[in-house]
C-alpha positions in Angstrom: 75.0 -64.2 -7.3 75.2 -60.5 -7.8 75.7 -59.0 -11.2 79.0 -57.5 -10.0 80.3 -61.1 -9.6 79.5 -62.1 -13.1 82.3 -61.5 -15.6 82.3 -61.8 -19.4 85.3 -62.8 -21.5 85.1 -59.7 -23.7 83.0 -56.6 -24.0 82.6 -57.5 -27.6 80.0 -60.2 -26.7 77.7 -57.7 -24.9 74.4 -57.3 -26.9 71.5 -55.0 -26.4 67.9 -56.1 -26.7 65.2 -53.6 -27.4 61.5 -54.5 -27.7 62.3 -58.1 -27.9 64.9 -57.8 -30.7 68.6 -57.9 -30.7 70.2 -54.7 -31.9 72.7 -55.5 -34.6 76.0 -53.5 -34.9 74.7 -51.3 -37.8 71.8 -50.0 -35.7 72.5 -46.8 -33.7 70.4 -45.7 -30.7 69.7 -42.5 -32.6 68.2 -44.5 -35.4 65.6 -46.0 -33.0 64.1 -42.5 -32.5 63.6 -43.1 -28.8 61.2 -40.6 -27.1 63.1 -37.9 -25.3 62.3 -37.6 -21.6 60.8 -41.0 -21.4 62.2 -44.2 -19.8 63.4 -46.7 -22.3 64.0 -50.3 -21.2 66.7 -52.3 -22.8 68.4 -55.5 -21.8 72.2 -56.1 -21.9 73.2 -59.8 -22.3 76.4 -61.6 -23.0 76.0 -63.6 -26.3 78.8 -64.7 -28.7 76.7 -64.5 -31.8 73.5 -62.8 -32.9 70.6 -64.4 -34.7 70.3 -63.5 -38.4 68.2 -60.4 -38.9 64.9 -61.1 -40.6 64.2 -58.7 -43.4 60.5 -58.8 -42.8 60.9 -58.1 -39.1 59.0 -61.2 -38.0 59.9 -64.8 -37.3 58.8 -67.6 -39.6 56.1 -69.1 -37.4 55.6 -72.1 -39.7 59.1 -73.3 -39.1 59.2 -72.7 -35.3 55.6 -73.9 -34.6 55.3 -70.9 -32.3 52.0 -69.6 -31.1 51.3 -66.5 -29.0 48.5 -65.6 -26.6 47.5 -62.3 -25.2 45.1 -61.9 -22.3 43.6 -58.4 -21.5 41.6 -58.1 -18.3 
């Protein structure tokens, strides 16, 4: 299926993701201080609601039982 064939019920459910985090309505692109002249990757997804913002900027790893791994070759 091509992206042109996908339709959303309302443009109000479109959300931006930048560096793995949803941008909430009170955050402007200008506030992100994106580097001028550089390519910036963002994702646009259809999602009715957003997860609650975490004031510390990190997930509670104890509750989720999440672990991460990084391999550098």
